[in-house]
Structure formats: C-alpha cells, structure tokens
C-alpha positions in Angstrom: -42.6 46.2 -79.5 -44.3 46.2 -76.0 -46.9 48.4 -74.6 -46.1 49.8 -71.4 -47.9 49.6 -68.3 -49.5 53.1 -66.7 -48.2 53.7 -63.2 -50.6 56.5 -62.5 -53.1 58.7 -64.4 -54.9 62.0 -63.8 -56.9 64.5 -65.7 -56.2 68.2 -66.1 -59.0 70.8 -66.0 -57.8 72.3 -69.5 -56.0 70.5 -72.4 -52.2 69.8 -71.6 -49.8 70.9 -74.0 -46.4 70.5 -72.5 -44.8 68.6 -69.4 -41.5 68.6 -67.5 -40.2 66.8 -64.4 -38.7 68.4 -61.5 -36.2 66.8 -59.1 -37.4 63.4 -60.5 -40.7 63.8 -58.3 -42.8 66.7 -59.5 -44.7 66.8 -62.6 -45.0 70.4 -64.2 -47.8 70.8 -66.9 -48.8 73.7 -69.1 -52.5 73.8 -70.3 -54.2 75.5 -73.2 -57.8 76.4 -73.3 -59.2 78.1 -76.5 -62.5 80.1 -75.7 -65.6 80.6 -77.9 -64.5 84.2 -78.5 -61.2 83.0 -79.8 -59.2 84.0 -76.6 -56.6 81.7 -75.2 -55.9 81.1 -71.4 -54.2 78.5 -69.4 -52.7 77.1 -66.4 -49.4 75.9 -64.8 -50.2 72.7 -63.1 -48.0 71.1 -60.5 -48.4 67.2 -59.7 -46.5 64.8 -57.3 -45.2 61.4 -58.3 -48.6 60.0 -57.8 -50.3 62.6 -59.8 -52.0 64.4 -57.0 -52.5 67.9 -57.9 -50.5 70.1 -55.7 -50.8 73.5 -57.4 -52.6 75.1 -60.4 -51.6 78.7 -61.4 -54.0 80.4 -63.8 -52.2 82.3 -66.7 -54.0 85.1 -68.9 -52.3 83.2 -71.7 -52.2 79.5 -72.9 -48.8 78.0 -72.1 -47.6 76.2 -75.4 -44.3 75.2 -74.0 -42.3 75.3 -70.8 -38.6 74.4 -69.9 -36.1 74.1 -67.1 -32.9 75.7 -67.1 -29.8 73.3 -67.4 -27.9 75.7 -65.3 -30.5 76.1 -62.5 -33.4 73.6 -62.4 -35.3 75.6 -60.4 -35.3 78.5 -63.0 -38.4 77.6 -65.5 -39.6 79.7 -68.6 -43.0 79.2 -70.1 -44.1 80.2 -73.6 -47.5 81.8 -74.1 -50.2 82.5 -76.8 -50.1 86.2 -75.9 -46.5 87.0 -77.0 -45.0 86.8 -73.7 -42.8 84.6 -71.8 -42.9 84.1 -67.9 -39.8 83.2 -65.8 -40.8 81.3 -62.7 -38.7 80.3 -59.6 -39.4 76.8 -58.1 -38.5 76.1 -54.4 -39.0 73.3 -52.0 -40.2 73.9 -48.4 -40.0 70.6 -46.6 -42.7 68.5 -48.3 -44.1 71.5 -50.2 -43.2 72.8 -53.8 -43.5 76.6 -54.4 -43.7 78.1 -57.6 -43.6 81.9 -58.0 -43.5 84.2 -61.2 -40.2 86.0 -61.1 -41.0 88.0 -64.3 -43.6 88.5 -67.2 -41.8 89.7 -70.4 -43.9 90.9 -73.2 -41.7 90.2 -76.3 -44.1 90.3 -79.4 -47.4 91.6 -80.2 -50.1 90.3 -77.9 -51.6 88.6 -80.7 -48.4 86.4 -81.4 -48.3 82.7 -80.3 -45.0 81.8 -78.9 -44.7 78.3 -80.1 -41.6 76.9 -78.4 -38.9 78.2 -75.8 -35.5 76.8 -75.3 -32.6 77.6 -72.8 -29.2 77.7 -74.3 -26.9 74.7 -73.0 -23.9 76.7 -73.1 -24.9 80.4 -72.2 -27.0 80.6 -68.9 -28.6 84.0 -70.2 -29.5 83.1 -73.6 -33.1 81.8 -74.5 -34.3 80.8 -78.1 -38.1 81.4 -78.8 -40.0 80.7 -82.2 -43.5 82.1 -83.0 -46.5 81.2 -85.2 -45.5 84.2 -87.5 -42.5 82.1 -88.6 -39.9 83.8 -86.6 -36.9 82.6 -84.8 -35.0 84.8 -82.3 -33.0 84.9 -79.0 -33.4 87.0 -76.2 -31.2 87.7 -73.1 -32.1 87.2 -69.5 -30.8 90.2 -67.7 -29.6 90.2 -64.2 -27.8 93.6 -63.8 -24.4 92.3 -63.8 -22.0 90.1 -65.7 -22.2 86.5 -64.0 -21.2 83.5 -65.9 -24.3 81.3 -64.4 -27.1 83.0 -63.5 -29.7 81.6 -61.0 -33.3 81.7 -60.4 -32.9 84.1 -57.1 -30.7 86.5 -59.2 -33.3 87.1 -61.8 -36.5 87.4 -59.2 -34.2 90.1 -57.6 -33.4 91.8 -60.6 -36.7 92.2 -62.5 -38.8 93.2 -59.2 -36.8 96.3 -59.6 -37.9 96.7 -63.3 -40.8 99.0 -64.1 -43.6 97.2 -65.8 -46.1 98.5 -68.2 -49.8 98.1 -69.0 -50.6 96.1 -72.1 -54.3 95.4 -73.5 -54.6 91.5 -73.6 -57.6 89.8 -74.6 -59.7 92.7 -73.3 -57.8 93.1 -70.0 -55.0 95.4 -68.7 -52.0 93.3 -67.9 -48.6 94.2 -66.3 -45.8 93.0 -68.0 -41.9 94.2 -68.5 -41.4 95.4 -72.0 -38.7 93.1 -73.4 -36.9 93.2 -76.6 -35.7 90.4 -78.8 -31.9 90.5 -78.8 -31.3 88.8 -82.2 -33.7 87.9 -85.1 -32.2 85.7 -87.7 -32.0 86.7 -91.5 -34.6 84.0 -92.6 -37.9 83.3 -91.4 -40.0 80.4 -92.2 -43.0 81.0 -94.6 -45.5 79.5 -92.0 -45.5 78.9 -88.3 -42.2 78.0 -86.6 -42.8 75.2 -84.3 -39.7 74.6 -82.8 -35.9 75.1 -82.4 -32.7 73.3 -80.9 -29.3 74.7 -79.8 -26.4 72.9 -81.1 -24.1 71.8 -78.2 -21.1 69.8 -79.3 -18.3 71.1 -82.0 -18.9 72.0 -84.8 -22.4 72.7 -84.1 -22.0 74.9 -80.8 -23.0 78.2 -82.4 -25.9 77.0 -84.6 -29.6 77.0 -83.8 -31.6 74.7 -85.9 -35.4 75.6 -86.4 -38.5 74.0 -88.0 -41.5 75.2 -89.4 -44.8 74.3 -90.9 -43.4 75.1 -94.4 -41.5 71.7 -94.3 -38.2 73.4 -94.0 -35.3 73.1 -91.5 -32.8 75.8 -91.1 -29.6 76.3 -89.5 -29.0 79.8 -88.0 -25.3 81.1 -86.9 -25.5 82.7 -83.5 -22.7 84.8 -84.2 -23.7 86.5 -87.5 -27.5 85.9 -87.3 -27.1 84.5 -90.9 -29.1 81.2 -92.0 -26.3 79.1 -93.1 -28.2 75.9 -94.1 -31.9 75.2 -95.1 -33.5 72.5 -96.7 -37.4 72.0 -97.5 -37.0 68.9 -99.5 -36.4 66.5 -96.8 -39.7 66.3 -95.0 -43.2 66.0 -96.6 -44.8 68.2 -94.0 -43.9 70.5 -91.2 -40.9 70.1 -89.2 -42.1 69.9 -85.4 -39.1 68.2 -83.5 -35.4 68.7 -83.6 -32.7 67.0 -81.4 -29.0 67.5 -81.7 -26.1 65.6 -79.9 -25.5 66.4 -76.4 -22.9 65.5 -73.7 -25.4 62.5 -72.8 -26.9 61.9 -76.3 -25.2 60.5 -79.4 -21.8 62.2 -78.2 -20.1 60.1 -81.0 -22.4 61.8 -83.8 -21.9 65.3 -83.0 -22.7 66.3 -86.8 -25.9 64.2 -86.6 -29.3 65.6 -85.8 -33.0 63.9 -85.3 -35.9 65.3 -86.6 -39.5 64.7 -86.3 -42.3 65.8 -88.7 -46.2 65.8 -89.3 -45.5 63.4 -92.0 -45.4 60.8 -89.2 -41.6 60.2 -89.7 -38.5 60.5 -87.5 -35.2 61.2 -89.3 -31.4 61.1 -88.8 -29.6 63.6 -90.8 -26.0 63.3 -91.4 -24.6 67.0 -91.7 -21.1 66.0 -92.8 -22.0 67.2 -96.4 -19.8 66.4 -99.5 -17.2 69.2 -99.9 -15.3 71.5 -97.6 -18.3 73.4 -96.0 -20.5 71.9 -93.4 -23.2 74.3 -94.3 -23.4 74.6 -98.1 -26.6 76.6 -98.3 -30.2 76.3 -99.4 -31.5 72.6 -100.4 -28.2 71.0 -100.5 -29.0 67.4 -99.4 -27.6 65.9 -96.0 -24.8 63.3 -96.7 -27.2 60.6 -95.6 -31.0 60.3 -94.2 -32.2 57.7 -92.3 -36.2 57.5 -91.5 -38.9 55.7 -89.7 -42.7 55.9 -89.9 -43.9 56.0 -86.3 -47.5 56.3 -87.5 -48.3 59.7 -85.8 -46.9 63.2 -86.2 -43.6 63.2 -84.5 -43.9 66.3 -82.2 -41.3 66.3 -79.3 -38.2 64.4 -78.1 -36.7 63.8 -74.7 -33.6 61.9 -74.1 -32.9 59.0 -71.8 -32.2 60.6 -68.6 -28.9 60.6 -66.4 -29.7 60.1 -62.6 -29.8 63.4 -60.7 -26.3 64.2 -59.3 -24.7 61.6 -61.5 -22.9 61.5 -64.9 -23.1 59.4 -68.0 -20.6 56.5 -67.7 -22.4 54.0 -70.0 -21.2 55.3 -73.2 -23.1 57.1 -76.2 -26.7 56.8 -75.7 -29.3 57.0 -78.7 -32.5 56.6 -77.0 -35.4 58.9 -76.9 -38.9 59.2 -75.7 -41.1 60.5 -78.7 -44.5 62.3 -78.4 -46.0 60.8 -81.6 -49.3 62.9 -81.3 -52.2 60.7 -82.5 -50.3 57.4 -81.8 -49.3 58.0 -78.2 -45.8 58.0 -76.8 -43.0 55.6 -78.0 -39.2 54.8 -76.9 -37.1 54.9 -79.8 -33.3 54.0 -80.4 -31.2 54.8 -83.2 -28.9 51.8 -84.2 -25.9 53.3 -85.9 -24.6 49.9 -86.9 -27.6 49.3 -88.9 -28.4 52.9 -89.7 -32.0 52.5 -88.6 -34.5 53.5 -85.9 -35.8 50.7 -83.3 -39.0 51.0 -81.3 -38.8 49.1 -78.1 -42.0 50.2 -76.0 -45.2 52.4 -76.5 -48.1 53.8 -74.7 -51.3 54.4 -76.8 -53.9 53.5 -74.0 -55.1 56.8 -72.4 -53.4 59.1 -74.9 -56.0 58.7 -77.6 -55.7 62.3 -78.9 -52.7 64.5 -79.3 -49.8 63.3 -77.2 -48.0 66.7 -77.3 -45.8 66.7 -74.0 -43.6 64.3 -72.5 -40.3 63.9 -70.1 -38.6 61.3 -68.3 -36.4 60.9 -65.1 -34.7 58.2 -63.1 -38.2 57.0 -61.7 -40.6 57.4 -64.3 -41.9 58.7 -67.8 -44.5 61.4 -67.9 -46.7 62.2 -71.0 -49.8 64.2 -71.7 -52.5 64.4 -74.2 -54.6 67.5 -75.3 -58.0 66.5 -76.0 -58.0 63.6 -73.4 -56.8 66.2 -70.8 -54.9 63.3 -69.5 -51.5 63.0 -67.8 -49.8 59.6 -67.2 -46.8 58.3 -65.6 -45.3 55.0 -66.8 -42.2 53.2 -67.2 -40.8 51.1 -70.2 
C-alpha cells in the first residue's frame, strides 16, 4: 500500500463536510459551522483545479451533503441542517464559473438536519433524502410539465414563479418554498439515518437502501413504500456508506452492495438469499459477507470515474475512493476472484481529522477533512 502525493492543498474558512468535482476542473465544497449558541451555518465554496478559491456563498444552514444530477451536471442539490434542500444552477461564462440558487425548499421542521441527499439515477425528477430523525423519504422536483429529463434552467424557471413563505430559522426570517415529501417509507431507523443509495441495475432498480446509527441497513421498495429487507446484525456500529452496482461499477454483480460503517469495516454483501425471495424480511443474513478493516470509519464512497463524454469499455470496475474519517482516504478494489478487498493507495497526511468528503475525476482526486479545514487534490 503506497501513500499518494498531494498535488494541491488549501484551507476552508469553516469545516468542510462534502465535496464534488464539476466538469473535471472545479471543486465544490459544502461547509458546516457550529456556533456557541448551537446554531449552524455554512457556505458553498468553489475552487479551481489548483485550489484557488473562486466563490464562497454563505448559507443560513450548514451543508451536510451535496450532489450533481446524473442527467444534467449543471444542476446541484445541497442538504442543510435547517430542514431544507437547495437546488443550484451552475454555469460557465468563459473562464468564470457562476453558481446561482434556483430554489430553496423547506421539507422538514427547521430543527431537522438533512444528513444526505441523492439524485435518482433513473428518474430525473426524484431525490432521496435522509434525516437525523431516522427518516428516509423521496421528493419530486417540479417543472410544471411532464418531461422525461428535466434540466437546471427548467427548474430555475419553474420555481421562480412559486410563492415563497417566511420561516423562522435560528432567530431569523427566511424565505423558502414550502415543499412536501412525496413518500416516506414505512420503516424508520431508530437513530440517525446517515445515508441512502438508489439501486440501478435489475433486480434492484426499484429499491432504495438506507443506513443508520442503529447499525441497521434497510431496503425500501420505491413502488409500495414498504421495507422489504433489513438487517441490524451485520454491522457492529452505524451504517454510513452504501454503494450499489451501476453501469460503470460492478456491472457483473447487480445483486451485490458494498457498505461502510463506523466499525471501521467495508463490507461486500451478496443479496442472492437462499430461497425464492431476494428480500426475505428482517434480519435474514445475506448469502455471503466479505469484510476488511480500513482502520477508520468508512463514511463515503466514490467510484472510479469514466472520462467526461466517454463510456466505459474496460469491463467491470470494482475500485472505489473511500473516505475513512480519522484514517484519511484510501483507494480500495474488491477482488471477486478472491472475495476480498485490496487497498492500493492512501492519503493520511493533511487529513489528520475526519475525512468526510471525496470525489475523483479524470485528472485528480479531491478530498476534504473536517477539523483540519483542509481540501486536497491528489492522484493515486
């Protein structure tokens, strides 16, 4: 296992929680600041590929997660500590990048923390959200008409015509659109729900998996809202990362999912259960479980990227960037022939505290760590 070399390093003003790379060049970072009076604020910071700060947009709620739409990468969503999500339009004007809020949607009570947010890979309107109250839910993005693939400009136009409402948030009056959750699933986590993941490949294309502080992983049916499988005996601590097979990741293992936990382990779960049903109910063990101790809480995953405007022609890929909280970031591959995980590279230097955010593109990997207030770009 080889430690990687840092290409560029920068510091954020506030602790960074999450990170995404836009167009193989720009690094988008969401930050989280806890004040002495227990209020939380944040910022959306934009860096170039040398980590020069280009933009910093203050947000009245801390940003716990951010994602780019797989249908239109100029559409971004952020999850906030004040029960709201924000939709953003990203545009390029020559050498300049512009980021503008398209909609601010209040979905939960202003005291609720939205812990993660996820675009559906199969439905351009659908977003999944999780909360620290243990909830897993979906919400529809509206554009006022039935269109198969919605775009960022459509959303900005539609929501600009929707009336806003005043909300009392952390002692201030805030304008937001009053949104409604489309679907809550019939089972909640007993403690905080930290993450979720849409299934993409058959037979999991109608399933959302969720993980919580209660050490439970659940599978929810998008069509019925029912919880069709759950297990709280696999993980020894909270489930905080989930990765399903995608068209570019483990395409030959569509019933296999990877999980990350506070117990420092990454796991591969084979859901081809014994018997006729793929989802046999509560606490039925997977057909096979493989695991590896990564020496740090396994918080988030990012799959090996396919170059912009290209398709994957190299066969099944099983390599991930893994954010390992207090043990930096690692490049991990699952070897199906040996049923084991293999770590090829890592980066600990400069990420001495909680490495929560990471992404990679054709040109570099980007990671961030919380108490260090550090953002780093590197290559394996």
